[in-house]
N, C-alpha and C positions, 0 to 999 in steps of 0.2 A: 491896470485894474482900478476900478472906482468903487468906493464904499457904498453901502446900501442905506436907504432911508429906513430908520428904525420902526416906522409905522407900517409902511407897505412892504418892507423887506425887499423892494426892488431897487434898481439903480438910483442913486441920489443925483438927480439932474443938476443940482447946484454945484457938483464937484466934477462934472464931465470936462468942462473947458480947461480946468487946471491940469488935467491929466493928458491932454492932447499935445503931442510932439510932432516933429517933422517926419517921424516914422509912422505915425498913425494913418491908417487907411480906411478904417471902418469903426463904427460903434455897434456893439452887440448887446442890446438890452435883453435881459432875461425876464420872462413873465412868470416869476417864481410862485409856485403853488397854485397857479391858475388865476392870478391877478395881473392884468396888463400893467406894464410900466407906463410912465408919463410920455407916451409916444409923440404928442405934439411938440413937446419941448425937446425931445431927442431929435426929432426931424428938423427942428429949427436950428439947432446947434450943428447938426450934420451938414445942412445946407450952407451955413455960414462958413464952415471950414472945408467945404467940398469933399465930404466923406460919404462913404457907403453906409447904409444901415442894414444890419442883418438881425432879424428877430429870432431869439431863442424861444420857440413856442412848444418845447417839448412837454411842458405841463399846462399849457394855456389854450388848447384848441377850443374855439367857440367863445373865448372871453371877449369882452367889449369894454371900451372906455365910455366916457360920457358923450363924446362926439365922434368916436372912431371905432373901428373894429380892427382886430389883428390883421396885419398885411396891408392896410391902406396907406401907411406912412413909412414904408421901407422899401428896400430893393429886393429883399428876399426873406422868406420865413422858413425856418427849419423846424420840422415836425418829427416827433418820436411816436412810433406805433407799437412799442413793446407791450406785452400783454397787460401790464399793470396800469397803463395810461387810460385817460378818459375815452380815447378812441384807440383801442388796442387790437392788434391782429392776433394770430395764434402762435406768436413766438416773438422773434426779432423783426423789426422793420422801421422804416422812417422815410421821409420825403423832404424835398425842398420845393417850395412854391415861389415863383417869380414871374413877372411880366416882362423881364428883360430877356430878349431873344438870344443875345450873345451869351449871357450868363447861363441860360437854360441849356444851350448847346454845350458849354463847357461841363456843366454838371452831368449831363447825359454821358459824356465821354468818361468822366471821372468814375462813374458807377460801373462802368463796363471795361475795365482794364485800359482806360484811356483811349478807347476805340469806338468808332461808329461804323467801322468797316472791317471785316475779318482780315486778320494778319497786318493791320495797320494800327500800331499801338503807340501810346505815349504814357506818361505817368498817370496811373489810375488805380482803381480797386475792384474787387469782385463784390459789389454791393447792390446787386439787382434784387428787387422785391419778388419773392416767390409768388407764383400764381395763386396758391392756396391762401396766402396772406392777403393778397389783393382782393380775393373773392370775399373773405371774411370782413374786410374793411368796407367793401362796397355795400354790404348788407347793413353793417353797424353805422355807417356814415348817415344813413337816413334817420337814425334815432339819437344822434349825439346831442342835438339841441334839446330834445325831450329829456335825456339823461342829465344834461347840465342843469336844467330847471329843477329836476328831482334832487340833485346835489345841493342846490341853493335852499330848497325847502328843508332838507335834513340839516344843513348847516344852521339854519335859523333855529331849529330845535336845540342844537348844541348851544347857540348863543343865549337862548332863553334859560336853559337848564344850568348853564355855567356863569350866569350873570353875576351871581354873588360870590363866586369862587375867587380865591386870591391868585389869579393868573391873568395874563394878558391874552385876549381873544383876537382872532383875525380882524383886520381893519379893511374895510372897503370904502374907497372914496365915493362921494355922492354921484350917482349916475352910472357908476361902473357896474359891470356884471361879472362877478367872480365865478369861476367854475370849480373851485375847491378840488384840485387834484388830490391833495391831502388837506385836512382841516388841522391847522397848526396852532398850538397854544404855547405860551412862554411862562415858565415858573422859575422863581429864584431858588426854589428847592426842588429842582428838577430830579435829582437822583433819588431823593427821599420819596417824592411823589411816584416816580416809576416803581420803586420797590414796593410801596404800599398797594399800588394798582395790581402789580404782579401777584402779590400775596392774596388778593381777592379774586384772582382769575381773570383780570382784565389786562389785555396786552397793550402797552403804550411803548412806542418806539422813538428813539432819537433819529431824526431824519438825516441830519448831517453832523456826525459826531466830531469831525475835525474841520476847521475852516479851511478853505481852498488855499489861501496863502500860507497856511501853516503845514500843509501836507509835504511830506518828504519829496524832494525832487522838483518842487514848483520853482520856476525860473527866478521869481523875485526873492525866494528864500524867506527868512524870518527877520531880516535886518530892517525891513520897512514895514513891519507889522503895525506900527502905530497909526498908519494911514487907515487901517480897517478895524478900528476899535468897536464900531457898531456890529460888525460881522462876528467878532470874537464873542461879544456879549450874546448875540443870537445863538451861537453854538453852545455856550455854557447853559443857557436857559431852555433850549428848544425841546419840545416834545410834540409828537404828531399823532393825530387820530384820523383814520380814514373815514370820510363821511358817507361814502356810497353804500347804501344799506338796502337790502331786499328783505321783505317779510318781517320788518322790525316789529310790527304789531303782534307777531306770534310769540315774542319773548314773554316768559312767564314772570311770576311775582319774585322768584329768586333773583332774576337779573335785575329787576327794579330795586330790590333791597340792596344789592351790591352797589348799584349806582348811587343810592342815597347815602351809603357809607362813604363812598369815594368823594362825594360832594360835601361831606360833613353834615348830612341830615340823618334823622332817625329812620331805621328801616320801616317801610310801609307808609312813610309820610306822603302826604299829598303834594301836588306840584310837579313841574317839569323835570325836576331832578331824577325822578324815576324813569323818565323817558330816555334820559341821556345814556345811561349805561345799558339800558335795554337795547339801544341802538348799537352800542359797542359790542355787546355780546352777539347780537344778531349778525353783525358784520363779520365777526370772527368765525361764526359757525357756518356762514354761507359759502 
């Protein structure tokens, strides 16, 4: 495991090489929350050490860097299609994209009991995508770029409305295109903020309440927790707000007043603060 960059929340590329051992076979960068990792640097390191690169794109479909898109600088891309994702099916689903023919053949076997021919099995799973899910995805795929642009526009409203709030907003490097699977903010008073928002009828959730390396049963245990101090800080402060909103303009004055209170403004006050919680309420009711 490698610690995260505190600004992007993605893999800290300056720490990758120190974590590589004789047992390392691949680097798995995660495009957390919909922002791509620094893939040019990941690819450079992987090439220098003769390693595979497998992108975890469960939250980042459609995301782009300044000079690259997801999938251009790796051996494979793992996608999640559960219903909550930016491109979701009608339940559970996922896929692996690759231009490596041998890898593609192995993955096709793994998804089907380790078999490409009836009664000829090896190690594998029952992980075929149902036809109904594939049909839903085929329709939604045509609109995912449009939806990503909509997310960016709504995230900009959050940025404007929360600009003066005492919290850290999502960071996007210049030239990158974030797809905001969730819109995540950090607050040093996370629990108090959550309690206050809940008291005003606004749902705010902690996305990852326990850091991965601190979860029970994780192979590294907690003895090496010092390596991941940035991750622990993220977990202590994290709060998420989902930015995908429909019919936000239909929210009434009551929602706008609640948003003003949540942002420390007087009810009915002018400015983008009223918009922010109107978006929150509209998302919850949709």
